[in-house]
Structures are given as structure tokens and as C-alpha cells.
LOVOTOR-53605 format. One record per residue (C-alpha): residue number from 1; residue in three letters; x negated, y negated, z. Coordinates in Angstrom, 2 decimals. Layout:
% residues N
<r NUM; ALA; <X; Y; Z>>
...
***
This chain:
% residues 142
<r 1; MET; <35.54; -16.85; 38.79>>
<r 2; PHE; <34.35; -20.38; 38.46>>
<r 3; ILE; <36.74; -21.03; 35.68>>
<r 4; ILE; <39.60; -19.81; 37.78>>
<r 5; ALA; <38.71; -22.10; 40.63>>
<r 6; LEU; <38.60; -25.01; 38.10>>
<r 7; ALA; <42.02; -24.06; 36.73>>
<r 8; TRP; <43.48; -23.98; 40.21>>
<r 9; LEU; <41.97; -27.41; 41.02>>
<r 10; TYR; <43.43; -28.75; 37.74>>
<r 11; PHE; <46.91; -27.53; 38.49>>
<r 12; LYS; <46.77; -28.84; 41.95>>
<r 13; ASN; <45.82; -32.34; 40.55>>
<r 14; LYS; <42.66; -32.27; 42.51>>
<r 15; LEU; <40.19; -32.22; 39.55>>
<r 16; ASN; <39.01; -35.52; 38.48>>
<r 17; ILE; <36.67; -36.54; 35.63>>
<r 18; LYS; <33.55; -36.59; 37.96>>
<r 19; MET; <34.32; -33.14; 39.19>>
<r 20; ALA; <34.78; -31.87; 35.68>>
<r 21; ILE; <31.51; -33.18; 34.44>>
<r 22; VAL; <29.59; -31.74; 37.47>>
<r 23; ALA; <31.43; -28.46; 36.82>>
<r 24; ALA; <30.42; -28.42; 33.19>>
<r 25; ILE; <26.77; -29.23; 34.01>>
<r 26; ALA; <26.70; -26.49; 36.67>>
<r 27; ILE; <28.10; -23.90; 34.15>>
<r 28; TYR; <25.51; -25.00; 31.50>>
<r 29; LEU; <22.60; -24.64; 33.95>>
<r 30; VAL; <23.78; -21.24; 35.22>>
<r 31; ILE; <23.96; -19.97; 31.58>>
<r 32; ALA; <20.68; -21.45; 30.73>>
<r 33; LEU; <18.94; -20.00; 33.61>>
<r 34; ARG; <20.41; -16.52; 32.97>>
<r 35; ASN; <19.28; -16.73; 29.33>>
<r 36; GLN; <15.83; -17.75; 30.34>>
<r 37; VAL; <15.57; -14.65; 32.70>>
<r 38; ASP; <16.89; -12.43; 29.95>>
<r 39; TYR; <14.54; -13.72; 27.19>>
<r 40; SER; <11.54; -13.61; 29.53>>
<r 41; ASN; <12.21; -10.03; 30.40>>
<r 42; VAL; <12.50; -9.09; 26.64>>
<r 43; THR; <9.31; -10.93; 25.83>>
<r 44; ILE; <7.35; -9.31; 28.75>>
<r 45; ASN; <8.65; -5.90; 27.68>>
<r 46; ASN; <7.57; -6.38; 24.11>>
<r 47; ILE; <4.16; -7.62; 25.04>>
<r 48; LYS; <3.65; -4.56; 27.31>>
<r 49; SER; <4.97; -1.96; 24.82>>
<r 50; TYR; <3.52; -3.39; 21.55>>
<r 51; THR; <0.79; -6.06; 21.95>>
<r 52; LEU; <-1.07; -4.60; 24.89>>
<r 53; ALA; <-0.35; -0.98; 24.08>>
<r 54; GLU; <-3.01; 1.54; 22.69>>
<r 55; SER; <-3.10; 1.84; 18.90>>
<r 56; GLY; <-1.21; 5.12; 18.74>>
<r 57; SER; <1.41; 4.28; 21.37>>
<r 58; LYS; <2.61; 0.92; 20.10>>
<r 59; VAL; <6.45; 0.84; 20.09>>
<r 60; TYR; <8.49; -1.90; 18.40>>
<r 61; GLY; <12.06; -1.50; 17.40>>
<r 62; ASN; <11.89; 2.18; 18.35>>
<r 63; LEU; <11.71; 3.48; 14.78>>
<r 64; GLY; <10.55; 6.78; 15.94>>
<r 65; ASP; <8.88; 8.95; 13.32>>
<r 66; TYR; <9.95; 6.72; 10.30>>
<r 67; TYR; <6.31; 5.43; 9.55>>
<r 68; GLU; <4.91; 8.94; 9.76>>
<r 69; PHE; <7.67; 10.11; 7.36>>
<r 70; ILE; <6.87; 7.30; 4.98>>
<r 71; ASN; <3.17; 8.18; 5.13>>
<r 72; ARG; <3.75; 11.81; 4.30>>
<r 73; VAL; <6.17; 11.05; 1.51>>
<r 74; ARG; <3.70; 8.61; -0.10>>
<r 75; ALA; <0.97; 11.26; 0.15>>
<r 76; ALA; <3.16; 14.03; -1.29>>
<r 77; MET; <4.06; 11.74; -4.19>>
<r 78; LYS; <0.38; 10.66; -4.58>>
<r 79; LEU; <1.30; 7.07; -4.56>>
<r 80; ASP; <-1.81; 5.88; -2.80>>
<r 81; ASP; <-4.34; 7.39; -5.12>>
<r 82; GLY; <-5.03; 4.14; -6.98>>
<r 83; LYS; <-3.25; 4.93; -10.17>>
<r 84; GLN; <-0.12; 3.07; -11.20>>
<r 85; LYS; <2.78; 5.40; -11.31>>
<r 86; VAL; <6.09; 5.09; -12.95>>
<r 87; CYS; <8.68; 7.00; -10.91>>
<r 88; LYS; <12.30; 6.87; -9.94>>
<r 89; THR; <13.37; 7.69; -6.45>>
<r 90; TYR; <16.90; 8.36; -4.89>>
<r 91; THR; <17.05; 7.87; -0.97>>
<r 92; GLU; <19.70; 8.77; 1.52>>
<r 93; CYS; <19.36; 8.14; 5.17>>
<r 94; LEU; <21.51; 8.76; 8.21>>
<r 95; GLN; <21.47; 5.00; 8.77>>
<r 96; GLU; <21.17; 2.79; 5.68>>
<r 97; ARG; <19.83; -0.22; 7.34>>
<r 98; PRO; <16.92; -0.60; 8.22>>
<r 99; PHE; <15.63; 2.77; 6.94>>
<r 100; CYS; <16.67; 3.21; 3.28>>
<r 101; VAL; <16.81; -0.51; 2.48>>
<r 102; HIS; <13.17; -1.06; 3.50>>
<r 103; MET; <12.18; 2.15; 2.00>>
<r 104; ASN; <13.55; 1.11; -1.39>>
<r 105; ALA; <12.38; -2.53; -0.99>>
<r 106; VAL; <8.86; -2.06; 0.30>>
<r 107; PHE; <7.45; 1.29; 1.08>>
<r 108; MET; <8.25; 3.35; -2.14>>
<r 109; LYS; <6.90; 0.70; -4.49>>
<r 110; PRO; <5.86; 1.06; -7.34>>
<r 111; CYS; <8.67; 3.55; -7.78>>
<r 112; GLU; <12.10; 2.17; -8.79>>
<r 113; TYR; <15.32; 3.02; -6.86>>
<r 114; THR; <18.06; 4.85; -8.72>>
<r 115; ALA; <21.79; 4.94; -7.66>>
<r 116; THR; <22.25; 8.74; -8.33>>
<r 117; ALA; <20.11; 11.74; -7.68>>
<r 118; ASN; <20.44; 12.97; -11.21>>
<r 119; GLN; <18.46; 10.09; -12.68>>
<r 120; SER; <15.65; 10.26; -10.24>>
<r 121; ASP; <12.24; 11.96; -10.28>>
<r 122; TYR; <12.22; 12.24; -6.44>>
<r 123; GLN; <14.91; 12.61; -3.90>>
<r 124; ILE; <14.05; 11.35; -0.35>>
<r 125; TYR; <16.34; 12.24; 2.57>>
<r 126; TYR; <15.54; 10.78; 5.96>>
<r 127; LYS; <17.24; 12.44; 8.77>>
<r 128; LYS; <19.92; 13.75; 6.47>>
<r 129; THR; <20.50; 17.02; 4.83>>
<r 130; PRO; <21.20; 16.87; 1.12>>
<r 131; ALA; <24.59; 18.06; -0.05>>
<r 132; ALA; <23.52; 19.49; -3.38>>
<r 133; PRO; <19.63; 19.24; -3.79>>
<r 134; PHE; <18.10; 20.12; -7.06>>
<r 135; GLY; <14.51; 20.31; -8.23>>
<r 136; LYS; <11.39; 21.51; -6.49>>
<r 137; LYS; <10.83; 20.59; -2.79>>
<r 138; ILE; <7.54; 18.96; -2.20>>
<r 139; LEU; <7.78; 18.12; 1.39>>
<r 140; GLU; <9.94; 19.03; 4.40>>
<r 141; PHE; <9.56; 16.79; 7.46>>
<r 142; ASN; <11.33; 17.74; 10.71>>
***
């Protein structure tokens, strides 16, 4: 609306350089104030839902049951028993990022990621039903 008013003033030849500078500063200040309010609300909500929350009810990024799923998969694969394992995993997720990417890069180490299910020792499907599973099922998580 403000830009329409400036355009109207420009076409009526009533807009000079002083008014243009004042209008630009006013637009900048309005946007800066609105951003400050939005960022403050986001920060306050994150502090309430994560930093000050109880240990079991911390929510950040709303990943739902992802961490519980990872813990159960690692327990079923016995990756946390202290012995170095050599294994290959194939993962599929409903949403590739952040779930499968982080699973392969961080959470499933020391296992290596394979591009096909045929080459893997373990197949991991997060919120996705396998098209043609093979092998023995060691964990079902719903």
C-alpha cells in the first residue's frame, strides 16, 4: 500500500528526493521492526520448548520418533556393544533430508551406506514400506 502511494506521488510530480529518502528509511524501519518481532517470538518459543523443557519433553525441529527409532535400530544391530563392527546398510526414508542423510552420515556409523539393498547387510526403512524386502526382519517400529 505504501509503495502504491509513492508511485502515485511520483506520477503526480510531487515526490522529491527528500520525500524519497524519508520513505526509504520508513520502509527499512518497518521491515526491521517486523523482523525483530518475528525473530524474538521464534527465540522465545525455542527457549520454552527446548532449553527450559523437561528432559523427556524437549522438542526441537519436531523430529517426532526419529531418535527413538535410531536408538532401537542401533540396539537391534548391536552397534553400541563396544565391538567394532563392519556392516553395510541400505536406508530409505519418506523424506530423504534430514532423516536418511543424517542416518547415513552420523547415526549408523561404523556401518557403511550402500546404494542398493542387494549389497547391504541391513535394510532400514523409516516411515516407508519396503517394495520388495528380503532377508530376516530384526525390528519393526510403528
